[in-house]
N, C-alpha and C positions, 0 to 999 in steps of 0.2 A: 077709666086706666083702660088700655086693651090688653089684651092677652102674645104679647107678642112674645116672643124670644131674642135675649139680645146675644151678641156672641161676639165677647170679648179680644181682642187683642193685645196683646201686652208689646210694647216694643223695649229691650234691652239690650242695646248695640251701642250705648254712649260709655264715656272712658270719665266726664266728671273731675276736668284739668283744672276747674275753678275749686273744687275742693280739696286741691292738691293743702298739704301733704296726706289725709285720710283719705281720698278717694285715689286710686293708682289705677292703671288702664287696664291691671290685671286682676283688681277686684276693687273696681267704680262703684262709686256713691250710692247705685241701686240697690246694691249690695251689702247697704250698712245700715245699721239702726242710727239714723239721725235724729227721727222728727218725733221717736216713739219709742219703744221696745222691742218694737220685730223692724225689721228690715223696712226699705221702701219700694222692694218690689212684692213685701210678702202685703204690706199693707194693700199695694196695687191690688194683687188680687184678692185680696178679701173683700175690695170694695166694691169687687164685679165678681164677688162668689156664691149670692147669696139670692132667694127669689127668681125673679124671671131671665138670671143669666145663663146659658151654656156654659161649661167649663173651657178658661182661656186657651187660645192660641198663642204661644209665647214665641217668640222670634229673639234668638240672643246669639250673640256670640258663641263661636266654637269653646276659646278659651275657658270661660263663665257657664260651661253645659252643666256639668257636675255639681256646682254648688247652686246654681239655679233647680234644677231637679229637686237636691236636697234641700233647698228652704222652702220649695212649694208641698213636697213629704212632710216639714217640721210643721207644716199648719193645715194641714190634712186636704191642699186641693190636688186633686189631680187634673192636669194639665188636656183642654184635648186634643193637640198636637203641641209637642216642643221642637222648633223647626230652627237648624244652624245654618248662620249665615257664615257662609267659607272664607266671604272678602267685605268691610264694610262698601255697603253705596247708598247710603243714607237712606230716607225715610220711606219715601215714592217706591223702590223697588219691593221693599221686604212688605211694603204693606200691598203691593201687584199681588205678590206672592200668597201672602192671606189670602187676600181676598178669591184668589184661583182657586186655594186650595177649600174656603169651607162655601164657595158655588156648587163644589163636587159634593159637598155635603150636604149643603143644604141651600139650592139655589135660592130661595130670596132672604136667604140671610142678609140679616142686619147688623154690620160690623161695628163696633164702640171702640174706636181705637185709640188708645190708653200710655202714654211714655209712664215707662217704669220710677221713675224719680219725683215725680209732682206729689204736693200736699193735699190733700182737700178736709177741712176744717169739718162742714160740714156734710154731713152723709147723706140727711134728708135733704138738704136742698140739690145737692147733685143727683139725685134719682127723680124731685121733680122735674128741675131741668132735661133729665135724659128722655124725659118722656116725651117735653115738647120737641126737644131733636128730633124722639124715633117717630112722630109724627112728619115731622118733616123730611126726613129719609125717607117714611113709608109714600111719601108725593114725589118722591125722585128728586130731591136735594140731597146736596155734599151737604152735611152741616157739621162748623164746629160751632166752642161753645168761645162766646167774649166775656172775658170777664170786665166787671165795673171797674176803672182805675183807684184809688187809692193813693195815687204818688203820682207826681209826672215821672215816671220811672225807666230808665234811658236803655236797660238791659231788654224792653221786650217789643216785639213788634206790635203794632197797630192794626184795628180792622174799624173800617169808618162804613156802620148800617145806613142801608137806603129803607128800602120800602115793605112795607110788613108782605107776607106771605101766607104760613099759616099761624095758628094762634102760639104766641109766643117765638116767632121766626121772622127774621128778617129777611132778605136781600144784600149779600152786602155787595156794597159801592164801591169800595180796593181795600186793597193792602198795603199798611203802609210799615217799609223799612222801621229799623230802628233809630228813633228821631236823636236828636243833639236835645241839649235841655230845654233851651226857650220853644222848642216845638212840642218838646213832648209836653211841657206848660201848656201849652196852648189847647193841645188837644185834650187834656186832661179838663180843663173847666169846659168843654163839648160835649154832654150826655151821648150823642151819637157813635161817639168814638169809646171802643172797650181795646183792652187787653187781647192779643192774637193766643190762647190757651193752649196750642198745636195739639188741642185733643179732638177728636172727628167722629159723627157718625152716619152712616150713608149702609146702602144697599150695595153687596159686592156688584152686584150683576151690574148696578149703574157707576160705580167707580170705575170698572173696565172697559167699559164704553168710553169712559170720558180720555182714560189714561193710552186706549187705543184711537182716538183722536188727535189725541193733544202731543203724543208720547209715542210713539209705537213701537220704538229702539227698546224700549221700557218692558214690553213685552214680550217683544223677539228674543229676551234673552231669556228673562222670569220662565215661561213658561217651558220652554226644554227643560231649566232646570230645576222642575219640578217633575217633568217628563221622568227626567234620569235621575232622580232624588233617591239615597238609600235612605232604607230604613237602619238606623245602628243602635241596638239595644231600646233604649224608650223615645232615641232623638229622633227626627227627619234631618238627613240632612243631604242639601240638596247642592246639585252638581256643582262643581267649583267652578268648571269651565264655562258653562254658559250662563253662570249669573255673574260671571266674572263680566262679560262683553256687557251690561246693562249701565248704561249712564249714571256717574254720582249725581242725585238731585233728591233736594225734598219734595215734598208733598207738595206744601205752598209752593215753589216755582215750578215745578211740572204740572201740577193740576190745578189747584186751588183758584191761583194769580188771573188763570185764563182761561176758565170754567163760566160759562154761564150758569151752572145749577148750585150755585156757592150760596149757603145760608148759612148766619148766625142766629145761637140763641143768647139774647145776654144773661148774663149770672153772677150772681152773686154767692158762693159757697165755699169762700175761704180759700180760693188758690193760690196758690204759691210751684213755683216751678225749683225750686231749690236750688238754684244758678250758682249764686257765690254764701263766702260766709256771711253779709253781710243781710242775704235776703232768711239763711238761718237763723241769725239772729232777730228777726222781723218774727217770725214764728212761733220763738221757743220762749218758755217765760222765763220771766230774769228775778232777779233780788229788785230791793227796794233802789238802791244804788244805778238799778237800768243796764246790771250785767247780767248774763250766760255764763256761768258755771257750767263745768260737768269735767267729772273724773277728777282728778286728784289738785285741789285749785286751790290756793291760799292768795284774799287779794285784801292790798289794804289803800283806802285813800281810792278805789278806783271807781268809774263811772262809762256807763251805753257801753261797755266792751264786752267782746265774745273770748272766754279762757276756758281751754280745752286740755287738759293733759291725760293723753291714754298710754299710760304704762310709767308716766315717768310726772313730778311733779311741777307743777307750772305757779309760780310766785310773781305775783304786778303789784305794783306802788307805783299810785298815782297818775294810771292812767286814763285816756278820753279816750273813748270813739277808735280802741286797738283790737285788732284781732291779732289773739296768738293761739294757737293751735300747734302743742308740742307730741308727735310719735315717740316711741324709741329709736327712731334712723334720724330723723329732721324735725325742723323748728321753722313755723312763719308766723313772722312777726309782721302785719300793716296795717295803714290806717284803713278805717269801714270805708271810707268813701274811695279807696283804691284797691277794690278786692276783684275786679273785672281781670285787671291787670295780673291775677296770682297766674294764670294761664301762661304767661311768657315763662314763667319761671320751670313750668313744664317744660316748653319746648326749649331751651337753655337747660336744662338735665339731659334732652333728648341727641342735643347738637354733640356736648361732652360725654355723651356713651354709658351714662351714669344710672343704675337702677333701680336708683327711687322715684323715678316719674312711673316706671312698672310696677313693681314690687316693694312689700314690704319683708320687715324681717320674719313674720311669720305666711309663709305660702301655703296656701290651700290648695288639695289633692285629694281623688275622689276615695279614696283609702284614707284621709287623714290630713296632716299637715307633718308641715319642717319651720323648725324655727333659727336661725343665723345665732348663736351667742359668739365667736369667734373667727377669724382669719388672719392668715397672712401670707409671707413669700411660702409656698409649697406644703401650704395645709389651711384647712376647717373645719369647724366644730360646727357642729348642728342637734336639736333635739329634733328625735323625729315622735310620732305621735300614732297609731295604726290604732283604725276600729275597730271593734269586736267584730272576726268572721270577715275581715278584709285582708290585703295580700296585692304587694307590690308587684309588678310585671317580673316574666325570666327575662333576668338581664344581664350584658356585660359593658365593662368600659375599658377604654383602650389603654387610658391615661394616668388613671388614680388608684388607688387601691384604699379600703376602707376599714375602719375599724368598730365594731359596735360594740357596746357595755348595756345593760338591760337593765331599767333602774325600776321599771316596775311592770308588774302583769309575765306574761310570757312568748316568747318568740320562737315560729316553726322555721326551722334556716334552711334554705337547699343551698347544697356548696360544689358545685360541677355534679358527681355522681352520688354526694350522701347527702342524707337530710336526718336534723336534730334536734329536737330542744334547747332552747335557751333562758335560762331563768333567772331570777332577777339578783344582781353583782356575779353577773357570769357573762364573762365575752367569747369574742369571738373576731377569725382575720378574712378579709374575703380579699385574696391579692390580684392585683393587675391582670387583667385576660380572663378573672374567672364567672363562668356564667354563676348567675346567684338568686337567690330569691326570698322577701323578707314577707313571715306570714303570722297574722294574731289568730290562735285558736282556740285562744278565752273568751270569756264573756267580760270582761274590762279591759280599758283600753291597754295599749302596749306602751309603753314609752324606755325609748333607751337615746344613747347619747351616739353621734354619730362624729367619726374621725375620718376624715381627709387628708390623704399624703398623696402626690404626685407631679408634674409636671402640669397640669393642666385641671382646673377643680370644678368647673363650671358643667351646667345642666344636660347642655346639648350633649356630652360625652355619654352619650347611651348608646344602645345594642340593642332590644325589644325581641323577645324572641316569642313569648307570651305574655297577654295583657287580658283582663278579665273585663275591661273598661273599653276595648276596643281602638287601640291608642297605636298610633302608624309610631 
């Protein structure tokens, strides 16, 4: 075993649309506890958080930044960098940005690129494969892990391995796009074909050389985005104008499918990308009838189904190979064999301009969260929870008034030029156009009921004057 240090790069930019209604664009699957009591990004960080790993470099969507930072704090992981993508440009520009940052820290850095939404069941097996991949990366190869297929899966890309390179690694003969069922069956029967895991190991310098040779437009955009990046609290905010010029391309399409340096380490460490409800059913413990039952569930004569109730009761009778997922504001019912099509539901929600594709009723903010209770013409009712010591921005609304009733804790209220405390069972009124702020000066969570009234009630009716969290 070598004494090299690995530099984890965790990619957290996806939306997980095939796991709707639990996964939403503003609170996607990697931020949810789907496969264990920890969230998927927490499990990913802990997987690369011990031994010879440096702190992780995490690249995430700007809208998720405070949630990611808080989840890392919960598990005692201090990121090496927490980099904010101003706009999604797929994996190649994000990884190029990480490589440039790491090269400035450690010129010979070996990166371990890990999507934040994968499950690995065999940690020792993963570390063993990582050592083999590290040897190949040190020899100048761009390495991916190839998973030994367990079924003719049409939702994964495949890799055909070629001649041997270093111990345990092989030259990539070719990459194969997601196949139809007949072709998947044929490849699964041949040992040289492997699932493409989407995880990579390589030297930052070698990867950047190949990006410069194969797709220089990416570096031409990403390099100035880093040069003009701005440190914002604990985050590194890439320059939006420069990064936006990068072509949108996956690492496979931009580099791996064209380079002569591609290598694969055949592996079998209980990997799943949890890309659908069926995949989650595959990896989760089941009842004697083959059901996965999560939350408040009652099942009668159900078999081989996934039943989940988040905040509501789910009752199933006589179901076979069915997915039922119920949240407070949406219910999904699908045959297991059709779960890849759930993303079409999300596309339809966006076309209809419905919020269920983006938001849950509970919406997280850096200061806490709010939860929708009721709404109608010219009114909206929410429960607001503010963490101890936290405060909302000093703000004003053009079109709505707000009524606040404290139900737990103590609130410090700023209303124009006056400041006062509001205790349990006390209330106040914020008229339209009033500059105001809500704070929790106590040591327990502050909970209050907010009633909005007015001609326009959406979240974008806000003018911020001061904000602890650097929001514009």
